[in-house]
N, C-alpha and C positions, 0 to 999 in steps of 0.2 A: 600794777595799775597804770592805765594810760589816761592822759588828759586830752580831751577833745576841745579844739579851738573852733569857735564859731566864726564864720567869715561873713556873716550877714546880720542885720538887725531884725528883731522881731517886734511886732506891733503890741503895744500895751492896751488893754481894754480900759478906756477912759470911762469914768462914771460908774464903775462896777459897784453895785449895791446888792450884794447877795442877801437873800432872805433865810437861807438855811445852810447848815453844815451837814454833810452826809459823810459819816464815818464808816469806812469799809475795810475789810480785811484785805491784805495784799495778795492772798491766795487766789489766783486767777480761776480756779475751778468753780468759784462761787460768783465770779464777776458778772457774767451775763444775766443770771437770774436776779442777783442783787440789784443791778442797775434797772432791770425791767420792773421789779417791784417798786422801787423808789419813783420811777417815772409813771408807771401805769396805775399803781394802787394809791400812792401818796400824792401824785400829781406834781412832782418837782422836776423842773428842767435842769439837768445836770450842767449844762453850759452856763446857766445863770446863777449857779450856787457853788459853794466850795465843797470839793470832794477831798477828804483826808484818807490816805491809804496808810493804815496802821496794822502791823502784825496782830492778828487776833481780833481786829475790829473793836467793838465796844466791850469786849471781855475785861479789859483793863479797868474800866469803870464799874462794871457789874460785879467784879470779884475783887474789889479794892483791898479788902482785909487779907486776902490770900496772895495778892500780888501788889504790895504797896509801892514798889518802884515804878511799875507800869501805870498805876493809878496816878502817881505824882507826875509822871511824864505827860499823860493824857490831859490832866487838869491844867498843866502849864501850856500845852498846845492850844487847848480850847480857850483858856483865859486870854492868851495873846491874840488869837483870832477874833474873839468877841470884842476886844478893845480896838483892834484894827478895823473891824467892820461892824459898827454899831447898828446897822440895819438888820442884822441877823435876829430872827425870831424863833427859829426851830433848830434843834440838834437831833 
């Protein structure tokens, strides 16, 4: 494993108040259509909201009894994010 050192600073988005969390599978085969659905059908701007890339997407929440460790991980991620950004209204 190699470590990449950054030689410049990156701008932080001040006043970031996301209204939604979009949970998406890391599998890029579904990326284009998933993003298009969220933007065109649901009306969410991905740049103004939080996108979480999680293996299996929401399956960890939907199948919590079959995958308790994934359920626990996802609820921790979501709980942390909801506390960090109280403006979120939609997951």
